[in-house]
Legacy VTK file of the C-alpha trace (Angstrom):
# vtk DataFile Version 3.0
C-alpha trace
ASCII
DATASET POLYDATA
POINTS 462 float
-0.045 -0.027 -0.019
1.552 3.701 -1.065
2.344 5.972 2.184
-0.335 8.391 2.414
1.349 11.900 2.135
0.653 14.521 4.220
1.974 17.993 4.652
4.846 17.050 7.244
5.941 14.583 4.708
8.809 15.264 2.972
8.327 16.621 -0.586
4.614 17.352 -0.354
3.133 20.687 -1.243
1.837 22.601 1.491
-2.124 22.145 0.969
-4.319 25.449 0.556
-5.135 27.213 3.887
-8.751 27.426 2.702
-10.246 24.724 -0.287
-11.463 26.798 -2.828
-14.696 26.679 -5.356
-16.349 28.738 -7.926
-19.842 28.029 -7.308
-21.149 28.458 -3.973
-24.473 29.127 -2.862
-24.797 31.154 0.647
-24.623 28.456 2.948
-22.220 26.826 1.549
-19.749 30.054 1.946
-21.143 30.701 5.766
-20.198 26.677 6.238
-16.759 27.434 4.836
-15.726 30.500 7.237
-16.848 28.039 9.942
-14.671 25.663 8.455
-11.535 27.800 8.054
-12.106 29.154 11.769
-12.076 25.355 12.996
-9.040 24.449 10.583
-7.290 27.639 11.787
-7.944 26.494 15.261
-6.552 23.072 14.631
-3.242 24.486 13.468
-2.929 26.439 16.694
-3.537 23.166 19.290
-2.267 20.643 16.970
1.875 20.271 17.983
3.700 19.714 14.445
5.491 22.555 11.740
2.308 24.489 11.637
2.776 25.178 15.374
6.283 25.983 15.364
5.587 28.706 12.685
3.123 30.284 14.379
5.705 30.283 17.283
8.225 31.545 14.771
6.114 34.202 13.488
5.323 35.681 16.664
9.100 35.387 17.567
9.608 37.626 14.714
6.394 40.105 15.758
8.636 40.754 19.222
11.817 40.861 17.414
10.568 43.893 15.080
9.448 45.776 17.923
12.716 45.262 20.232
14.586 46.411 16.624
12.252 49.583 16.662
12.913 50.310 20.093
16.571 49.984 19.827
16.829 52.024 16.277
13.993 54.741 16.951
16.340 57.396 18.321
19.252 56.819 15.884
17.043 57.357 12.866
14.934 60.393 14.366
18.904 62.262 14.388
19.722 61.192 10.961
15.906 62.607 9.736
16.572 65.757 11.804
19.999 66.012 9.720
18.021 66.051 6.562
15.996 69.156 7.130
17.040 70.455 4.018
15.342 68.212 1.630
12.151 68.694 -0.297
8.973 67.935 1.951
7.886 65.311 -0.112
11.022 63.135 0.863
10.691 64.580 4.384
7.362 63.333 4.655
8.152 59.481 3.130
10.836 59.222 5.524
8.184 60.235 8.282
6.164 57.301 6.994
8.409 54.816 7.047
9.569 55.266 10.241
6.318 55.278 11.905
6.268 52.112 10.115
9.436 50.472 11.412
7.959 47.857 12.823
6.315 46.613 9.887
9.524 47.431 8.108
11.519 44.925 10.207
9.041 42.157 10.322
8.778 41.858 6.589
12.823 41.911 6.148
12.857 38.956 8.754
10.027 36.875 7.564
11.349 37.047 4.443
14.635 36.020 4.955
13.777 33.332 7.412
11.189 32.208 4.682
13.521 32.129 2.370
16.473 30.289 4.643
13.591 27.695 5.529
12.788 26.712 2.001
16.574 25.993 1.406
17.664 23.789 4.575
14.073 22.270 5.097
10.837 20.969 3.556
8.551 23.708 1.588
6.171 21.992 3.600
7.522 23.660 6.964
7.451 27.298 5.995
4.455 27.697 3.836
2.335 29.694 6.499
5.772 32.272 7.153
5.782 32.606 3.268
1.649 33.398 3.151
2.224 35.681 6.289
5.250 37.347 4.722
3.246 37.976 1.753
0.580 39.476 3.418
3.052 42.049 5.540
4.591 43.152 2.462
1.348 43.669 0.740
0.072 45.699 3.776
3.009 47.747 3.913
3.382 48.413 0.378
-0.637 49.696 0.588
-0.041 52.030 3.783
2.687 53.620 2.004
1.004 53.911 -1.405
-2.164 55.405 0.266
-0.217 58.675 1.155
-1.403 60.000 -2.181
-4.854 60.282 -0.669
-5.194 63.391 1.118
-8.242 63.052 2.864
-7.967 60.920 5.895
-11.251 59.071 6.142
-11.031 58.292 2.601
-7.628 57.033 2.873
-8.463 54.879 5.418
-10.969 53.757 3.295
-8.932 52.579 0.725
-5.900 51.233 3.341
-8.987 49.213 4.913
-10.485 47.791 1.507
-7.160 46.795 -0.120
-5.940 45.237 3.071
-9.130 42.926 3.138
-8.605 41.941 -0.315
-4.789 41.106 -0.002
-5.431 39.183 2.972
-8.348 36.982 1.609
-6.527 36.816 -1.903
-3.352 35.313 -0.072
-5.508 32.851 2.366
-7.309 31.350 -1.068
-10.976 33.050 0.779
-11.464 35.627 -1.791
-14.371 33.638 -3.766
-15.951 31.971 -1.047
-16.369 35.980 0.230
-17.469 37.381 -3.220
-19.906 34.763 -3.089
-21.192 35.690 -0.012
-21.331 39.736 -0.489
-22.950 38.850 -3.809
-25.739 37.169 -1.840
-26.171 40.378 0.573
-28.838 42.054 -1.779
-31.271 44.934 -1.225
-34.082 44.811 -3.885
-36.609 47.487 -5.026
-38.668 46.430 -7.957
-36.775 45.685 -10.792
-33.451 46.934 -9.266
-30.984 45.094 -7.313
-28.064 46.186 -5.269
-25.749 43.634 -4.179
-23.158 44.511 -1.176
-20.843 43.268 -3.792
-21.414 45.817 -6.390
-21.450 48.479 -3.802
-18.055 47.739 -2.641
-17.419 47.635 -6.586
-18.798 50.547 -6.719
-16.800 52.418 -3.802
-13.436 51.466 -5.213
-13.906 52.205 -8.800
-15.342 55.983 -7.502
-11.946 56.331 -4.987
-9.570 55.271 -7.871
-11.686 58.096 -9.799
-11.472 60.363 -6.988
-7.871 60.130 -6.616
-7.050 60.062 -10.362
-9.224 63.220 -11.002
-7.534 65.111 -8.143
-4.100 64.286 -9.944
-4.947 65.341 -12.949
-6.743 68.528 -11.544
-3.472 68.940 -9.485
-1.764 68.788 -12.772
-3.701 71.102 -15.029
-4.061 73.719 -12.150
-0.178 73.423 -11.880
0.140 74.354 -15.814
-2.412 76.804 -15.775
-0.550 79.181 -13.287
2.942 78.566 -14.948
1.708 79.887 -18.078
1.834 83.627 -17.979
-0.222 84.416 -20.831
-3.403 83.247 -19.185
-4.652 86.308 -16.659
-5.048 85.447 -12.728
-8.656 85.413 -13.727
-9.070 83.021 -16.601
-6.260 80.723 -14.624
-8.866 80.289 -11.663
-11.866 79.928 -14.553
-9.865 77.068 -15.912
-9.266 75.388 -13.184
-13.285 75.378 -12.256
-14.215 74.091 -15.105
-11.103 71.291 -15.345
-12.696 70.496 -11.809
-16.082 70.792 -12.570
-15.361 67.913 -15.689
-13.874 65.562 -13.829
-15.901 65.352 -10.765
-18.686 65.415 -12.546
-17.472 62.251 -14.759
-16.613 60.867 -11.522
-20.721 61.275 -10.353
-21.447 59.609 -13.954
-19.169 56.723 -13.696
-19.951 56.203 -9.892
-23.860 55.893 -10.349
-23.478 53.816 -13.543
-21.157 51.495 -11.585
-24.153 51.327 -8.775
-26.510 49.930 -11.719
-28.644 53.241 -11.853
-30.654 53.883 -14.813
-29.891 57.317 -16.164
-32.546 58.029 -18.008
-34.893 57.492 -15.264
-32.425 59.709 -13.112
-32.328 62.580 -15.422
-36.381 63.127 -15.397
-36.092 62.945 -11.840
-33.283 64.938 -11.475
-35.197 67.362 -13.803
-38.045 67.799 -11.488
-35.814 67.872 -8.142
-33.698 71.086 -9.678
-36.640 73.206 -10.698
-37.706 72.603 -7.020
-33.873 73.039 -5.533
-33.805 76.258 -8.331
-36.605 78.456 -6.115
-35.024 77.130 -2.819
-31.311 78.157 -3.668
-31.882 81.310 -5.877
-28.742 82.941 -3.808
-26.817 80.012 -3.914
-27.368 80.354 -7.968
-26.684 83.549 -7.944
-23.440 83.718 -6.495
-22.484 80.779 -8.411
-23.808 82.668 -11.718
-21.951 86.087 -10.509
-18.953 84.194 -9.837
-18.700 82.961 -13.626
-19.258 86.605 -14.444
-16.431 87.762 -12.356
-14.140 85.262 -13.950
-15.534 86.278 -17.575
-15.374 89.991 -17.486
-12.042 90.031 -15.189
-13.089 92.954 -13.555
-11.588 91.172 -10.304
-8.866 88.753 -10.066
-6.720 87.285 -6.922
-3.950 90.147 -5.893
-6.283 93.062 -6.726
-6.725 95.532 -3.832
-10.485 96.567 -3.470
-12.684 98.685 -0.948
-16.399 97.696 -0.212
-18.222 99.335 1.878
-15.909 99.619 5.170
-13.997 96.571 3.745
-10.330 97.358 2.152
-8.368 94.551 1.646
-6.735 92.475 -1.465
-8.086 89.688 -3.018
-6.601 86.341 -1.856
-8.859 83.709 -3.634
-11.915 83.536 -6.144
-14.348 80.866 -4.791
-17.584 79.235 -6.661
-19.840 81.289 -4.076
-17.714 83.790 -2.862
-14.651 85.733 -2.489
-11.794 85.981 0.358
-10.411 89.295 0.990
-7.977 89.668 3.374
-7.572 93.429 5.322
-4.297 94.789 6.585
-5.509 93.698 10.256
-5.414 89.904 9.103
-9.104 89.354 8.915
-10.377 87.742 5.985
-13.949 88.243 4.602
-16.022 85.770 2.561
-18.024 88.559 0.077
-20.843 86.710 -1.686
-20.008 87.077 -5.592
-23.775 88.859 -6.038
-22.451 91.929 -3.666
-19.256 92.632 -6.048
-21.646 92.314 -9.774
-24.392 94.387 -7.979
-22.484 96.859 -5.580
-20.220 99.610 -5.811
-16.753 98.368 -5.771
-13.762 100.029 -5.897
-10.795 98.102 -7.279
-7.624 100.178 -6.674
-5.498 98.024 -9.417
-7.621 97.226 -11.839
-6.212 98.993 -14.422
-3.104 100.173 -13.178
-1.424 99.809 -10.006
-0.775 103.344 -9.366
-2.888 105.203 -6.809
-2.821 108.930 -6.044
-3.323 109.771 -2.608
-4.234 113.527 -0.815
-2.954 115.064 1.933
-4.716 118.498 3.084
-2.436 120.643 6.209
-2.399 124.430 6.958
0.410 127.071 7.575
0.556 130.029 9.028
-0.155 133.587 7.217
3.135 134.742 8.405
5.025 131.798 5.978
5.907 132.042 2.578
3.586 130.064 0.484
6.113 129.084 -2.191
8.544 128.274 0.450
5.980 125.870 1.578
5.183 124.106 -1.597
8.785 123.608 -2.046
9.231 122.239 1.306
6.622 119.857 1.083
7.042 118.434 -2.358
10.933 117.511 -0.845
9.166 115.955 2.193
6.879 113.747 0.243
9.479 113.059 -2.194
11.685 111.390 0.254
9.510 108.877 1.612
10.388 105.512 0.553
7.135 104.595 -1.081
6.073 107.824 -2.481
6.659 107.980 -6.262
8.922 110.386 -8.637
8.276 108.974 -11.830
6.324 109.461 -13.971
4.383 111.674 -11.522
5.784 113.478 -8.715
4.421 114.722 -5.947
2.558 117.911 -6.209
1.279 120.566 -3.756
-1.469 123.176 -4.226
-3.428 126.139 -2.033
-6.490 125.205 -1.899
-8.246 128.192 0.197
-7.454 130.814 2.852
-8.475 129.696 6.022
-9.645 131.808 9.553
-6.452 131.401 10.878
-3.989 129.155 8.289
-3.330 129.161 4.715
-4.810 126.268 3.504
-2.853 123.132 0.969
-3.262 120.044 -0.591
-0.367 117.494 -1.283
-0.629 114.808 -3.573
1.331 111.968 -4.028
1.287 108.601 -6.473
2.047 105.003 -5.057
2.286 101.572 -7.042
2.029 99.090 -3.965
-1.805 99.501 -2.215
-0.996 95.951 -0.907
0.917 97.292 1.771
-1.014 99.764 2.972
-2.518 103.214 2.487
-2.670 104.262 6.251
1.207 104.019 7.122
2.454 105.680 3.917
0.189 108.698 5.065
1.688 108.488 8.248
5.023 108.192 6.448
4.136 111.459 4.998
2.926 113.374 7.913
5.938 112.505 9.655
8.207 114.058 6.973
6.041 117.105 6.683
6.498 117.920 10.473
10.214 117.496 10.324
10.776 119.455 7.230
8.499 122.281 8.475
10.410 122.117 11.973
13.925 122.931 10.048
12.645 125.390 7.482
10.819 127.523 10.525
7.486 126.763 9.180
4.486 126.897 11.986
1.006 124.810 11.840
-1.401 127.116 13.372
-3.631 126.226 15.747
-7.220 127.220 16.655
-6.994 129.781 19.981
-9.078 131.570 21.785
-8.742 134.616 24.118
-10.646 134.725 27.539
-11.445 138.123 28.856
-12.851 138.680 32.383
-14.838 142.068 32.865
-14.173 143.833 35.916
-16.315 146.384 37.969
-15.730 149.301 36.208
-15.554 147.791 32.530
-16.977 150.101 29.698
-20.175 148.912 29.005
-21.455 148.562 32.518
-23.844 151.113 34.247
-21.874 152.631 37.585
-23.180 151.266 41.108
-24.478 154.525 42.043
-26.793 154.962 38.914
-30.100 155.516 39.922
LINES 1 463
462 0 1 2 3 4 5 6 7 8 9 10 11 12 13 14 15 16 17 18 19 20 21 22 23 24 25 26 27 28 29 30 31 32 33 34 35 36 37 38 39 40 41 42 43 44 45 46 47 48 49 50 51 52 53 54 55 56 57 58 59 60 61 62 63 64 65 66 67 68 69 70 71 72 73 74 75 76 77 78 79 80 81 82 83 84 85 86 87 88 89 90 91 92 93 94 95 96 97 98 99 100 101 102 103 104 105 106 107 108 109 110 111 112 113 114 115 116 117 118 119 120 121 122 123 124 125 126 127 128 129 130 131 132 133 134 135 136 137 138 139 140 141 142 143 144 145 146 147 148 149 150 151 152 153 154 155 156 157 158 159 160 161 162 163 164 165 166 167 168 169 170 171 172 173 174 175 176 177 178 179 180 181 182 183 184 185 186 187 188 189 190 191 192 193 194 195 196 197 198 199 200 201 202 203 204 205 206 207 208 209 210 211 212 213 214 215 216 217 218 219 220 221 222 223 224 225 226 227 228 229 230 231 232 233 234 235 236 237 238 239 240 241 242 243 244 245 246 247 248 249 250 251 252 253 254 255 256 257 258 259 260 261 262 263 264 265 266 267 268 269 270 271 272 273 274 275 276 277 278 279 280 281 282 283 284 285 286 287 288 289 290 291 292 293 294 295 296 297 298 299 300 301 302 303 304 305 306 307 308 309 310 311 312 313 314 315 316 317 318 319 320 321 322 323 324 325 326 327 328 329 330 331 332 333 334 335 336 337 338 339 340 341 342 343 344 345 346 347 348 349 350 351 352 353 354 355 356 357 358 359 360 361 362 363 364 365 366 367 368 369 370 371 372 373 374 375 376 377 378 379 380 381 382 383 384 385 386 387 388 389 390 391 392 393 394 395 396 397 398 399 400 401 402 403 404 405 406 407 408 409 410 411 412 413 414 415 416 417 418 419 420 421 422 423 424 425 426 427 428 429 430 431 432 433 434 435 436 437 438 439 440 441 442 443 444 445 446 447 448 449 450 451 452 453 454 455 456 457 458 459 460 461
């Protein structure tokens, strides 16, 4: 009689951890899960090389943790010395440092597996090979998922891919697919299974990542093109985002199995109702498109709207972000910029004229006052001397002073207006003191009338 071949027999191939069949009903899929758990428990409690492999894996886990504790401080010091590296490289180093235990375990498990494949029978290391494969796949997924910026979405991607590679390595993928295909929600002729839902989520996630990468690439190309105005750059980026993310929604709905014909009729009816309730939102969206098209306002412009004075930081679909000199950020609806009166200080010309009013004594020579005022204003750093130099004119003769107006131009309104006015006033003060020019101020003379003051009748009058 031939000898029965077992997993412990030299030369025998290791059996799969779980038997796989292509055709399974839900009850068979559920029973296979229980059988797999039972077989796993038998592996743990039954003496032999299967149990030895589990102990080896546990030892490798402990050794990986010890190696991380022993090398963490030295690796941190090496990373601090790389402070001049690009940010993406530093982020990658941080992600690798946070996964030191996994990296050590992958290296150790694959080393032990390769050695045992050479010195002993393959059946005595098959479990170590499966765990090493799963660990390597988990490590690659954890590093690659950093491409997803959204934390919640990144976690969903990681868990989904971890579950997939684990089931694939254990040979349990077909049973899981069958089981998920039986979990369904039926409404009339529409049937949505858990398997279709998972596939749709995976597809939408992949499309979202691709759309985001394409959008960033397109945005970078548009911003580097100096022939395109800033407002048209923003409009191009918004259109690209709308097209790409609209395609993601369309493909996601199709992946879920919805009939787009019926959905179009339903969305039209819903759109009419939403349109009445969201008139302001739609108005702001349309106003934003108009602003981008007519290029009346663009990022970097200095505007005044009511009491708000600042520069445009960004143009949104619903509002414009205006940052003031005191650090406040105002979100102004696009409709207000279309219907209201807006002062754009840098719309067609960055040069802005400022006026300063002052007065001097009647005893001071007006010709000298004008010359000194122009020289003082020209000496201020931000005041332009070409093409328009400061000018000074007499505007009237007041009760106690000769009134003047000093006009000068600047080209950097984003640095503020009040500060440059203050610097010009200070320059005038210094220049007037050096040249003996006085700045009058209102004075009152109070006289106290005595008993014999004129106009007062004598005390002995009848």
